[in-house]
Kinemage of the C-alpha trace (Angstrom):
@kinemage 1
@onewidth
@group {chain A} dominant
@subgroup {mainchain}
@vectorlist {calphas} color= white
{ca met a 1} P -15.949 26.346 2.227
{ca ser a 2} L -14.147 23.842 -0.053
{ca glu a 3} L -14.037 20.142 0.559
{ca thr a 4} L -10.921 18.055 -0.065
{ca ile a 5} L -11.403 14.641 -1.604
{ca asp a 6} L -8.597 12.166 -0.969
{ca met a 7} L -7.886 10.344 -4.245
{ca thr a 8} L -4.749 8.575 -3.032
{ca pro a 9} L -4.636 5.108 -4.532
{ca thr a 10} L -4.048 2.081 -2.352
{ca trp a 11} L -1.158 -0.273 -2.877
{ca lys a 12} L -3.751 -2.994 -3.370
{ca ser a 13} L -5.430 -1.097 -6.217
{ca leu a 14} L -2.033 -0.391 -7.882
{ca leu a 15} L -0.706 -3.940 -7.678
{ca pro a 16} L -2.404 -5.225 -10.933
{ca ala a 17} L -0.905 -2.327 -12.927
{ca ile a 18} L 2.522 -2.937 -11.400
{ca ile a 19} L 2.359 -6.616 -12.244
{ca ala a 20} L 1.249 -5.821 -15.825
{ca ala a 21} L 4.152 -3.381 -16.205
{ca ile a 22} L 6.617 -6.030 -15.093
{ca glu a 23} L 5.109 -8.718 -17.314
{ca his a 24} L 4.419 -6.652 -20.466
{ca gly a 25} L 6.052 -3.269 -20.069
{ca thr a 26} L 8.963 -1.594 -21.710
{ca pro a 27} L 12.382 -1.839 -20.033
{ca lys a 28} L 11.734 1.612 -18.472
{ca gly a 29} L 8.243 0.549 -17.348
{ca arg a 30} L 9.605 -2.644 -15.773
{ca arg a 31} L 12.268 -0.656 -13.904
{ca ile a 32} L 9.706 1.760 -12.575
{ca ala a 33} L 7.375 -1.054 -11.537
{ca leu a 34} L 10.158 -2.851 -9.685
{ca glu a 35} L 11.077 0.413 -7.884
{ca glu a 36} L 7.433 0.699 -6.770
{ca leu a 37} L 7.536 -2.883 -5.444
{ca glu a 38} L 10.655 -1.945 -3.466
{ca arg a 39} L 8.745 0.997 -2.004
{ca met a 40} L 5.808 -1.269 -1.133
{ca ala a 41} L 8.134 -3.707 0.616
{ca tyr a 42} L 9.781 -0.851 2.538
{ca ala a 43} L 6.391 0.472 3.617
{ca ala a 44} L 5.268 -3.001 4.717
{ca asp a 45} L 8.449 -3.464 6.760
{ca leu a 46} L 7.838 -0.084 8.426
{ca ala a 47} L 4.324 -1.114 9.249
{ca val a 48} L 5.543 -4.319 10.905
{ca glu a 49} L 8.064 -2.436 12.974
{ca leu a 50} L 5.424 0.057 14.030
{ca gln a 51} L 3.089 -2.752 15.063
{ca lys a 52} L 5.891 -4.290 17.145
{ca lys a 53} L 6.551 -0.994 18.862
{ca leu a 54} L 2.909 -0.129 19.558
{ca gly a 55} L 2.186 -3.512 21.092
{ca glu a 56} L -0.713 -5.903 21.179
{ca asn a 57} L -3.399 -3.373 22.029
{ca his a 58} L -2.776 -1.452 18.817
{ca leu a 59} L -2.694 -4.630 16.763
{ca ile a 60} L -6.274 -5.246 17.856
{ca ala a 61} L -7.239 -1.782 16.601
{ca ile a 62} L -5.384 -2.318 13.314
{ca asp a 63} L -7.172 -5.698 12.777
{ca ala a 64} L -10.515 -3.974 13.418
{ca leu a 65} L -9.724 -1.475 10.640
{ca lys a 66} L -9.233 -4.285 8.167
{ca thr a 67} L -12.948 -5.093 8.368
{ca val a 68} L -13.962 -1.527 7.302
{ca pro a 69} L -14.908 -1.453 3.608
{ca glu a 70} L -12.621 0.642 1.410
{ca ser a 71} L -15.560 2.882 0.433
{ca ala a 72} L -16.129 3.883 4.068
């Protein structure tokens, strides 16, 4: 039986690289970094809308997840 390891990076972990690309990257690197920031903003907006639709009870659960360490 094989085990799958999720290696998906978090937006938080990618942010320093995105900022560095904007500040010091090539024109193409800057464009790509700005596109990624747009995707981050879109994802954040979707999360806010989801929270609104799920209601207060789900916000409590989401807040509880924020206290779980990333390595968990």
